[in-house]
N, C-alpha and C positions, 0 to 999 in steps of 0.2 A: 482691395487696395486699401479695402479704411484699417483692415485689423492687426499689420503688419505697423501702424503704425501706434498702435493703441500700445505695444512692448515700452517704448519711452517716456510712455504717460504716467506709464504704470512702475518704471521705475522709480522714475520719479520722483512719487508715490512712497515707492517703501528707502528714497535716500532724502529724503526730507524730514527737517526736523519737526516737521508740523505732525508726524502721526505720531510721539510721540508726547502731544498736547493734552492734557489735563482737563481742558474744560469738556461739558459732554456736546458743544453745538460743534465743536473741531471733528467731532468723532461723527458723528452724524453724519455732515458731509462728507468724509471720507466713503464714511458709508457705502451712502449714496452714489456717491463719485463711481468708488469704484463698479458695484452694481451694475448704474447706466451706462459707462464704459467698457467692462466685460458681456454683457447681453448678448452682440450679434456674433459671438464665440458662438453660442445656443443656435442662431440662427441660418439657413439658410447655407453653413458650410459645411465639406465632406467633412464624414466622422473622422478617418483619418488622418486630415490637414486642419480638422478643430480642435482636434489631442494632440499633436503636436505646437499650435498654435499655446495651449491650456498650457503645455506644461511649461514654456515660455513665461510663461506669467507667473507659475508656480514657484517656478527656482528663483525667482525676484521677489514676489512675497511672503514666502513663506522664514527667510533667512532674517527680513524683516520684520516678522512678526513677533521676533522676540527682542525688541526695542519699543513693544510694548505693552503696560501693563498687563499682569497677568488675568485680570479679572476682563479687558477687553480683549486678551487675546483669541480668544473661540472663536469669539463675534463673530472681529475680524474677516480671521481666516475663515471662517463660515461661510459666509457673504463673500466671501473671495469665491470657493470651493461650486457656493449654489448656483454662485451667476455661469460659473461654466459649464463646459457638455459634461454629463455624470459619471464617463469615467476618471474627470478631476479627482475625484472622491479615491480610489485606492492610487491614481499616483501618487498626489500627496503625503496617505501615508507611508508610501514607499521610500519619497524623499525623506521623510518626516525620519522615518527608523534607521533609513540608512546615513544619516547624519547624526544617528550616535555612536558611530565608529569612526565617524567622518574624519578629518584631516586635525576639523578646529576641535574636534572633541576634545576636552580632558583627562591623559592616560593616568592611567589606574595607578603606575608607580611611584607618578609624581609628588608631592610634598604635598596631601591634602588631597590629592589626585581622587582617591578612592570618594572620599564622599564627596568633590565636588561632581565626579561620574555619576556617580547614583542620583543627583538632583538633576543633572543634565538630563540621564535617560527619563529622569521620573516625569519632565516636564514634559518631551517627546511622546514619552507614551502617553501620556492625560491628555495631548493634543490630538493626536491621532484616535484612541477609545472618543472623541467627543466629535472629532465628525463622524464617523461609523455610528455609534449608538444611537444616535437619536432616527434614522433611517429604520426606514420598517423593515421586518426578517425578508422577506426577499432581496431586496436594496444588501442589507447587510450580506449577507447569503452571494451576492452578486460583486460583492467587494473583496470578497473574502476568496473566493473564486479565482477572480483577474490579481490575488493577490500571488495565488501558487502557481497561477499557469505564467508568470515574469520569472519564477523562481526556474520550474520547468523547461522555459525558453534560452536561460540562459545556462541549463545542462546542458543542452541539447547544440549549442553553439562552440559552446568548450571542446563538448563530443566531437563533433564536428574538425574543429580546429584541433584538435590531439589526432584524430585517426590522421587524418593527412597528411601531417609532419609532426612527431609527438617533441620536437625541440620548438621552446619558442611559440608556445601557445598562442601567448598572449601580446606577441607581437601580431600578429595576423589576427590577434579578434582584430582589437584598437585600430589596424590599418581599415579595415571593416566598417567597421564604430564610426570612424570620422565623418564617413561620408554621406552621414542623416543618411534620409530616409527613400530621397534620389538616388542613391544608389544603385540599391536592392530588388528588383523587382516586387518583393514580396514584403519588404519591408513595413510598408501604409498599411498592408492589410492586415500582417502580424498585431502591429500597434492599433488596428479598429478594435479585434477582439481582445486585448490587454497580454497578448504575448512577450512583444517587448519592453522593457524597462526602461524608467525614466532614468537613472542612473548611468552615466559612462561607465564604460570602460573599466577607464582607472580606475574605479572603484570597485572595479570587482570581486567579491570576498566576502569579507566583514559583513555587509549588505545584508546577505541574503540569511545570515543567523538572524539577525533584527528584524526583517520582514516575517521567519517561519514562526518569532520568539513571538511577536506581535500575533499572526494569529492563532495560536495556541491559550496566548490569555485572550483577547475577546474572546474565543470559543469558552473558553471559561465564566465569563462576566456574565453577569448576575443577568443584566439591560438585557443581553445577548438573549438569556433564555426567556425571559419575559417576555418578548417580542416573538418569541417563537412557537408560548403558551399563547398570545391574541393571535397568534396568526394561522390556528390549524386550519389550514386548506393542503388542498389538494397539492395547486402550484406548491408552496412553500415548502411538504414534503416531499415533492418531485426536485426543489434547487436542492434540499437539502443534502438529498442523494446523491444527485451530481456531483455538488462539494464532497464528500463522503471520497467515492468514486476517482475525482482528480487530487484528492489527499493523500490515498493511500496510492497511487500510480506517481505521486510526488514523495511517497515516501519510499517506495522500493525501488524508486530510480536511482536518492541519493545514496542508498547504501549499496548498489550494486556502482554506485559510481565510488566510492569508498573502498570497495573492494578491488575495484581495478585496480585505484592506486595502492592498496596497502601493495598490490601481487606487483605491481609496474615498481616500487621502491628495492621491493625482497629482488625481482630479478636485474636493476641497476643500480647500482648502488651508487654513483656518477646523475644519477638524477638532480636536476633545479627543483630545489620542495619549493623555493621561494616565489618560484613561473610555474609552478604543477596546479591548475586550480582546483584539485581533486579533493583535496586535503582538508577542504574547508566543510566539505559535504560532510563528515559525518557528524560535526555538529547538526547540522539538518535534519539529517534522516534524523538523530535521537530526538530532534523538538517537532518535527513532523510526526513519527512516530503517535507520541505522545496526543498528538493534535488529533488521529487517526482514531486513538482509543476513545478519547471522548467526542468523537463525531458517530463514533460507535453506540455508544449512552444514548443517542439521541435519536439514531434512526428507528424504525419499528424491524423486529424480526424478521419480516418478511422484504421492506427492503433491502434489509440486511445480503438476504440470498438473492434479490436480482440482482445485486452490485455484484458480491462476490463471485456469483455465481458464472458474469464471461470471462472473469479474470485466470477461471480453471479451463474454460477449454482450448481445444486445438495451438486457435490461431496466438494466443498469450503468451510473453517471453517466462523462459524457465526461472527468470527471480520473479519475476510478477506470480508465475503460478503457485511458485514455492512457497511465497509469503500469502499470498493468497490463500494455502493450504494451511499454512500454519494460522491461520487467524479464525479458520475454520474450526477444527478442532480446539482453540480455544474456546471459541464460543459455545461448543457442543462440551467441553467442559466446565465451565463456571456453568452451563441450565442445569447440568446435571447435579453439580455441587445445590447451587438453589433447590435443584428440587428435595435431596439431601435433606436443605437446614425444613422447608418447610412440612420435612414428611409426608410427601406427597410420591404418588409410585411413578417410576420416570416413563413408564410405557404405558400410563393414559393421558389423559384430555390432554391439549396444547400443544401439541410435536408437527402440526403441522405445515406451521411455518417452515420449519426446522428440515421437512422432510423433502422439502427446495431444495437444499443438496443434490438430494440421490443421483437426480440427472447426471450433473454433474460432475459426480465422482465415477462412474459407473462409467461415463467417456473416457478417467484416466486410468484406471484399472484396466477397461476394457480393448482400450485403444489398439487397432493394429493397421500397419502397413496396408497400403490399395495389394504390395506383389509379394508382402512377407517378407520383405529384407530389412535386415539390420538396420544400415544406414537410409533411410528416404530423404529421397533426393528428387521427386519429382511430383504431381501430384496427377500424372499421367494415369489413367487405366491401364494393367496390366492383366498378364493372365491369373487367375487369382489361385492360391492354395493354402492349404490351413491356414487357419491366424494361428497369428503369430503374438507376443505382448512385444507391443514397437514401444523402442528403443527414444522414442519423441517423447514419449513421458517414459521420466527415467525411471531408476525401483523405488529411490529415496522419493520419489515421490509419488509413487506408486503404491507405496507401504504406509505412507501418508493418511492417503485415501484409504485404504483401507481399515486406519486403524480409524478412522471417520468415520465409517460405515457402522463400524462397530460399537460404535458411540449410538450414531443413528439408529442401529438396529435395539437397543436398548430400550430409546427414548421410543419408540413410533413401532417398534412391529406388531407389541398384542392390538394395534388400532387398526394396520394395514397388513394384516395377517398374507393373503396372496400377495403380494407385494414382496413381502421378501423375503418369503418360501423360495419365490420364481429369482429371488437374488441370490440366494442361498444356488439355487441349482446352478445358475452360471458361474459363482465361483467354482462348483464343486466340477463342474464342467473344463473351465481354466485350468486345472488342477491337472486333471486326469490327459486332459487337452496336451499340456506341457510337457508332464510327466513323458507321457508316450512316444510327442516327438524330440524329444533335448536325446543328443548323439552321444555327448558324456555320458560315462557309467554311473548311475546312481540315479539317472535322468534329472527331476526337481534340482537337481542339486549343487546346484550350479552357481552364475550369474545369478537366476530367481530363489533362490535360497530362502533370501532374508526376506521375499514373499509370504513362505510357506504357514510363517507362524501365525501371522496376521490374517493371514486369507484364513485358515484353520478356526481361529480364536471369534472371527466374525462369524461366522457360520455354527460354531456350541452356540455364539450368543443371540443367533434364531432362535435356535433348538429350544434352549430355554425357555425364551418369552413365549414361542408360536405351541408350544407343548406339542400334542396329539396332529397339532395339523402339519409337523414335518415331516410325519413320516413317510410320505414319498421318495426323504433323500435321503431313504436309508439302505435302497438297492443301489444309488451310487458313493454314500459319505462313507460306507464300511470299507470299498475296496481302494479307496482311495486313502482311509486310515493306517490299512493293513499294509499298504503302496508304502506312505510316508514314514510309518511306525522301521518297518523291515528295514530301510536305502537309508534312515537318516542315523540310523541305530548302526550299522555297516559306517558308514564316513562316519562318525561319535565317536568311536572304536578309533582309542591315541595308540594300540596298540603295531609296533616297529614304526612312530611318528614323533617326531620331536613333541616338549612339553607342551602346552597350551600359553605354560607363562615363563617368562625371561622376556629377554631383546631378541631371539632369535626365531619370534614369531614369523611365519611365512604367511601367503596366500591361501595354501590351503588349509594351514593351521587355522585360520581364520571362520575356512568353509566346513571345520567340524565340528568350532565355536555354535556358529551359523544351527547345525543340525543337532546341535544340543538342546539348542532354542527350540525345535521344529519337534525333536521328541518333546519334549514339555508341553510345547500345542498341543502335539497331537494328545498326549496324553489326558490333557483338563478337556476335550474335547471328549473322549471314553467317560469319562467322568463326568461329565455333561449328558449323555447318553445317558448312562446309569441310571441319572436321578429324575430325568425326562422322561426315557422309554423305557424304563429299565425292563418290561417284559417282551421287550420287541428288538433287545439283543443277545440274546441268547447264540441262539446257530454262529453269531459271529465270537464267541469266548471261547469256543476251540483255540483259534489261531490267537486270538488276542493275549490269553494268559501265557502263554509262555514269553512275548514276548514284554509285556508288563514287567512281570519276575526277573 
């Protein structure tokens, strides 16, 4: 009952002229008074309710802080924040960054507005950084994580509103938010977890970009890096890994929101863009993408693998899985480039951390439905059939996974020979199984034709890396090469078909292009065999040479 009475006292201090007094004694008295008044918020109060009251205090104190001299501003605001629950730090940062583009902020198109806006933003960024930077590394990470959760919460709310009714999603959101924490049974729990932002629904929009910008800027701050270096503990590393995972998920969600918005604009030319919240996520996604790259450089390769691996799994959303695959591919590519720069053998030591991606990539390439159907709609076990490629992992994702396997083979195959020879055997079995079970003439030269070339290139890389250890592959590999070359060459022959060039390209023409790529991949595989196992391919030359010539 005492806590609500503190709010008017804090409001009085925020409006009183004594706040701007220049003498040191007044400043010390205000400092001590605020600390004494706000301490009860830390004691004997439920987390969610305490956070709600703390936010009321912050909404009074932070606007009044700009009346203080700059030299005293951070000291007083820090005293207030430190007297509140620990959740006050991200809440204060969110409110400060929201004010960067608030209604009182100077506009860049006004006279001298650009310069005033820069000063306005710089002051609020400096104050926010001053609140976070002195904290321990673990606390800084938790504050950044809370800020990202706020962004994600807004995204989820907007999506729910848009899904329920496309028209006027903002109005629905305003009605639900005005009721406060007591109108929603889950709101207090979300507030306690850092999900619900302290800004009102009427401010929903530009503030998300400012908060994302703060997160990205703080991740690059030297003070944050020093704090990480001084706290090289398992707990701090685990917290950093969790932050990377959350940031990457938020980035993927922001990109998905932007794509959904773009598709909606293309389909509905009458869409009210001012009321559609998703258009603001384009810049948020770009900023979070930069933040994710910074975090990727801070986590260890093992932690990166442990984080991205589950995002490649069956339960991951398709958009998240696709972006995780892209990040894995870029990570492996950068590692190869770094190895070449150092004149190190790519397949030498040090690849064990990256080999951890292999099981996740295999789960995509070799994923199958329980019943072999094309559109899985249930998890119930049915009568088993011959394993078919699972459309749950799209052809594009399986192709990306195969290309990453190829990079992994160059990096790790020599050190883990048995593992990669077994992988090549599974790939060849998949090729043979799909070719035998394909109903259309030409076997694989249907929907899965795009997988033939990366699959053969991956097998060729394994052969090149392991040398004579690849001999057990020949009984399966040579027939598969002959089958692929024969069928692909027939498909790629443009006789009596439209030219592959021009605007008249058809789906059949696209298949011809994929067939030509498969031919090139098969020829590259033959070349690799000739270099790695020249004495063992002679029996197949009689059939191979006519095809190659």
